[in-house]
C-alpha positions as CSV (number, residue, x, y, z in Angstrom):
1,X,98.2,-236.5,-70.5
2,X,94.5,-236.8,-69.9
3,X,92.8,-240.1,-70.2
4,X,91.1,-239.2,-73.5
5,X,94.4,-238.4,-75.2
6,X,96.0,-241.5,-73.7
7,X,93.2,-243.7,-75.1
8,X,93.5,-242.0,-78.5
9,X,97.3,-242.6,-78.5
10,X,96.9,-246.3,-77.5
11,X,94.4,-246.9,-80.3
12,X,96.4,-245.0,-82.9
13,X,99.5,-247.1,-82.1
14,X,97.7,-250.4,-82.2
15,X,95.2,-250.0,-85.0
16,X,97.3,-248.5,-87.8
17,X,95.3,-247.2,-90.8
18,X,92.0,-247.2,-88.8
19,X,90.2,-244.1,-87.7
20,X,89.2,-243.8,-84.0
21,X,86.9,-241.2,-82.4
22,X,87.1,-241.1,-78.7
23,X,84.5,-239.1,-76.7
24,X,84.4,-238.5,-73.0
25,X,80.8,-239.2,-71.9
26,X,81.4,-239.2,-68.2
27,X,79.2,-236.2,-67.6
28,X,76.2,-238.2,-68.7
29,X,76.7,-240.4,-65.6
30,X,76.6,-237.5,-63.1
31,X,74.6,-238.5,-60.0
32,X,75.0,-242.2,-60.8
33,X,76.3,-244.0,-57.7
34,X,77.4,-240.7,-56.2
35,X,79.5,-239.8,-59.2
36,X,80.1,-236.1,-59.6
37,X,80.9,-236.0,-63.3
38,X,84.4,-234.6,-62.8
39,X,86.6,-237.6,-63.6
40,X,87.2,-239.2,-67.0
41,X,85.5,-242.6,-66.3
42,X,83.1,-243.3,-69.2
43,X,84.0,-243.2,-72.9
44,X,82.5,-243.8,-76.3
45,X,84.8,-245.1,-79.0
46,X,83.9,-245.4,-82.7
47,X,86.5,-247.2,-84.8
48,X,86.3,-247.2,-88.6
49,X,88.5,-250.0,-90.0
50,X,88.3,-248.5,-93.5
51,X,87.5,-252.0,-94.8
52,X,90.9,-253.2,-93.7
53,X,89.4,-255.5,-91.0
54,X,90.0,-259.2,-91.1
55,X,89.1,-259.6,-87.4
56,X,85.7,-260.1,-85.9
57,X,84.1,-257.3,-84.0
58,X,84.2,-259.3,-80.8
59,X,88.0,-259.8,-81.3
60,X,88.5,-256.1,-81.7
61,X,86.4,-255.4,-78.6
62,X,88.5,-257.8,-76.6
63,X,91.7,-256.3,-77.9
64,X,90.6,-252.8,-77.0
65,X,89.7,-253.9,-73.5
66,X,93.1,-255.6,-73.1
67,X,95.0,-252.6,-74.4
68,X,93.1,-250.3,-71.9
69,X,93.5,-252.7,-68.9
70,X,95.8,-250.3,-67.1
71,X,93.3,-247.5,-67.6
72,X,90.6,-249.7,-66.1
73,X,92.8,-250.3,-63.1
74,X,93.3,-246.5,-62.7
75,X,89.6,-245.5,-62.7
76,X,88.2,-246.0,-66.2
77,X,84.8,-247.5,-65.5
78,X,83.0,-248.1,-68.9
79,X,83.5,-248.1,-72.6
80,X,80.9,-248.0,-75.4
81,X,82.6,-249.4,-78.5
82,X,81.2,-249.2,-82.0
83,X,83.1,-250.9,-84.9
84,X,82.4,-249.7,-88.5
85,X,83.8,-251.8,-91.4
């Protein structure tokens, strides 16, 4: 399973009823620090809570980073996270 699908699966399991859009934006970082743009290292995540959110945006950001800890250890470099209530 590629990293994008893995991230989508993790978010879907942990944020039931919310909609998540995951986009691989790694290619935008080609040439940065000798990166060739071939690996899945940078992602943009937009989560729509469908007004079911009782948590703060900061809490959701922290939870996402914790859920993706293993991915960071395996080469994920950066996330851009946007929460829509």
